[in-house]
Each structure stands twice: as C-alpha cells, then as structure tokens.
N, C-alpha and C positions, 0 to 999 in steps of 0.2 A: 304512680302508686298503684295497688291494686287495691279496694277494699271491695272484702267479703263476710265484712261481719252481717252477724243477724243476730236483735235481741229474742234474748231465753234461750242463746245456746246453750247445750249442755261441752263437754268434753268431747262427746262422743259425735256431736253434730260437727263438732270442727274434728275429727281424726278420721272418721272414718262413714257417717253416717248422712244421707239424707234428712234435710231439716224441715219442713212445715209448717213456716209463718201462719200467726197467727192474727196482726195485725192489733188494731184497736179489738178486735173482738174474745171480751175477758165476762162472759155473763159470771154471776148478775150484777158488774158494774160498768158494763159497754159492750156496743153489740156493733160490727165491723159489715157494713150494706153487703163489704166484697171479699166477705169470706168466703170458704174457704179461699186459700191461696197453695199456687201449687207450689211443691216440694223446692227446695233448690238445693245442689249441692254439697257435699262436704267442703266444708270452707277449705281445708289441701288441699286439695285439687289444684285452687289456683298458684301454688306455690311450683316456682319453676326450679332447675337446675343452676341456675344463673340466679336466683332472689338471693339480695345481700344482706337486706334484714328482713325480720316476721317482725308481731306486735298481733300479742294475742292477751286476754284479757278472759279468760274464761274459770268454772269450779263450783260458783253457786249454786249455779242450776243441778249442775251435778251430786249439791250437797241438797239439793232439794230444799234451801230454806225459802223458799217462797213458802213452802206447806207446811212449812216447821212453825212459822209467822201465823198462817190462817190458826193454824189450829191454837197455836198459845192466844190469839184471841176469841175462842172460842172456848178457851179452860179457862182462861180470866175473867171471860162473861161469868161462865156459872161462877168462878168463886169469889164474886163478887167485890174484886181486885185483890182480891188479898192473898197472902204465899205463892208460894212458888209451884205453881197445879202445874204449869209444862214443864218446868224441870225434872219433879218428878212422878211426870208420865213420859217423858222420851230422853231423857239424858244416857240412858243403856245404849240408845240408838246412835252416837253421836259416835263411839268411836268406828262402828264400821261404816257409817259414813265418810268420815274424814278419811278413811284408808282407799274408798272407793276411789275419794278424788285424788291420794296420791296416789296409785296405781295409776289409771283414765292420766293425771297428767306425765306420767314418765311413758307411756304409752307416743304420747301424742308426740314429745316433747320429741323420743327417739324417730317416729315417722316424719318429723318436719325436716332433723339436719338429715337423713336420708334423704328426704327432695331437695333438699338443697344442701349440699356436702359444703358449702363456706358459708352461709349466713348464719347470721348472731339470734336469736330471738331474746326479744325483749316481753319476758311474761310481766304480765301488768295485775297488782293486787288489787286491795278492794282499800277505799275509801274507812274512815272511822262514818260508823252511820248511829253507834249508841253512845251516846259520855259516861265517862268517867262514873258520875253522877248522876245516874238515872232517876234522881226525885224532880232531874228537871223537866222529865217526860209527864208530859198530864194524861190520866188516866181517862177514858173514852175521848180523844180528841184524836178524831181521824187526821188531824195535818201532823200528828206522831206517833203511835204507835194503836190507837184504839186499846182497844179492853186487855191488851199485853199488864198483867198484873207491873209493877217498877223489880218486886224479885227476879221478875224471869225474864228482864232487861238484861239484868244485873248480868244473871245464868247467860244469856244470849252472846253478849258481849267477851265476858271470860274463854268460856268456854265451849262457840260453835266459832265466834266470824273471827276470833283473832287468833283462836287455832289453824283452820282454813287458812287464814296469809302465812300462817310459820307450815304449811303442808306443801304449799304451793310451792313457797320461797326453800324449803327443806327439797321438792322435785329439782325445780329450778340446779340446784346447789350441786347436782350429782351429774350437772350437765357441762360441760366445757364450755360448749358454745351459748348458752344463754347466758339471761342476766336476769337479776330482779326488778323490776318499779315499784319500788313504795311508794306508797301516795298514804297511809295508814297514820305515822307520825305526823304528815305536814296537816294531815286536815284534824286533830283531835279536837280542836275546837270549835270545830264546825260541821255539828253532828245534826238530826233529823230532828235535835228539840233545843239546839244551842239558839239563841238572837239569831248570829250571821252564820246559818245555814247555809251546806254547801249539798244538801242533800235534799228533797221530796219525802214526807212523812206517806202514809197510804192514802192521804188526798192530800194536795197542794193548796194555798191558800185562795183558791177558788175550791166554793164545795162540791161542784159538781163534776173537776175533772179530778181525776185519779194520781199517781205519781207512782205507787207502786212502792216504795225505795228506792229512787232511782239518782241518782246526781242531777244537779240545776242548773244553770245557765256556768255558775259559780262554780262548783265542782266538776264539769265537764272543761273549764281554763282551767283549773288544779292539773287536773289529769295530761292534757295535754300538754303542757309545759314542762312534766316531767318527762315524759315519753320523748317530746321532743327536745331537752337534755339526754337523756339516753343516747337516744337516735343518730345525734352530732354526736357523741363522743364513741361510741360502737362503729362512727363512720371517719373518724380520727379529724372532724371537721368543729368541733366543739372547743 
C-alpha cells in the first residue's frame, strides 16, 4: 500500500499540481513553528501501471467549502443569527463551484485510468456534517458552527454539501472502472450537532483545539469500514 494523501488537497493537487502542506499553521487559530513545508508531488504521480485499487477522497477544498463557511460565520455574526445572509450573498456562486468540481473530478478519474488501466478507483464521498434539523446546532457555539445562522446551515446542507456528494457520484458514474463509496446516509444521525457526533465542529470539545469540521475517531472508523468493504469487494475477497 502507498499512501500519499495530504490534508486540504484540491482535485488539482491530486491530479497535476504540487501541494504546499500547511500543517497546523492556520492563523489566527494556530501557528506551526515548522511552517513553511516543502511542496509534495501531485498525488497521482504515485500511481503505477500495475496498481489495482486507488482510493481518493477530494472535492470539498475545490468547492471552497472552508471559505464559504468562514463567510457564513461573518455574515451570521453581522445579522445576529437571524435569516439567511450567507445564502442571500453566495447562492448564485454555488452552481459554478459545483461545475468546477465535476469537471475536475472527470479529469482526475481519466488521468488515474490512464496511469493504471486495470485499477478500480474508489471515490469516497463526504459524511453528514449538518443535521436535517438545524435547530440542533447552537448559535455562537464553536463546538458547532459558531455564528452561522440556522437558516444558512439548512441551505449549506441542502444546496452545497448534498449537491457536492451528488456531483462526485455523478462523475464516478460516467467511468466504468470507478465506484462511489457513500458515507452520507450511514452517518445521517452523527453530524457535528448530534450527541453521538462523528465529525468535529470548528473547535473540539477542548476549547483551544481546532476541529475545522473534520471527522473524529468514530468518523474515521466509519469511513474505514466502508472503504475496506468496497476494497474487498473490488478485489473479490469480500
């Protein structure tokens, strides 16, 4: 097994672009004394003609979800938690962002198939981050989504995150040797705002530790179970 995954990667970083890792250097939240780090090669360069299975989970950073979330926080703070200021300001931009993800994903899958003609690509989707009922999320709680309004959380779920998974799944469906690993439905009751959460909020339960809406240990275990099952099925040993 070869692992060249790198946090915060875009589809371009997987396909053709060298990536400059930032580690824990995330001002104003945290600084990393070892920053800056040397660039790492595009992840696709690790793929060989005899590779049999490729797993890849990417798309959210190409969509720019972190930037969208930060914008929603600022607008939600300005509105005092009322209304849907983020949807009102950003909704028109989302279709173009999703189209960029779709186009990039198609190019990435094509390149991976060219480099490994006999490989199956397991494209891993995103888990549930925001609950169906956004009233579970506490306004101004950094363990949830800080100052994002509940109305904007509903919009982010329905019009941004769910369509992101759909865009990835649709791209995968056009490639014969690719499979979509769906994490969304099976994690529906384990969002950031659920009691039994599998995803951290902006901060973890420890106030000085950032989570940045990434899976916790349970979330990683959930993803690993689904990826392992898909891999074993692909190899004919499941």
